[in-house]
C-alpha positions, 0 to 999 in steps of 0.5 A: 504502496497500495492506494485503494483510491481512484487512479488520479488521486494519489498523483494529485493529492499532496498527502499521497505524494509525500507519503510515497516520497518518504517511504521510497527514500527510506526504503531505497537506503535499505536496498528496497524498491517501492512500487505504487499501485492505485485504483479499486482493488479486487478483494483477493488480488493483493493478499495473494500477491503479497503472500505469493512472495512477490513483495517483502511487505505492503504499505496501504495508504488511505485504506477504507473498510475492514476487508482489505485490512484484515486480509493484509494483517492475516498474511505473514508479510509486514503491513503498514497502514498510513493515512486512514481517514475517518 
């Protein structure tokens, strides 16, 4: 789960906690593990990590802007966006 927010926010905001717990519970039943990463994400880091076969897919929570969204949707792995705030 990729949360492009300051590092402490996902640990203190109930929305992020419950999104992570829900995703983790669901994917664990399917034999998959959820890895949480936070903070500002350099534009090219995550698309190359995902497309490099290091992950089966990505859950992006509270995504801001279009560059990250376009990059995630352009890669062949599943991408799910949750909690987009307007």
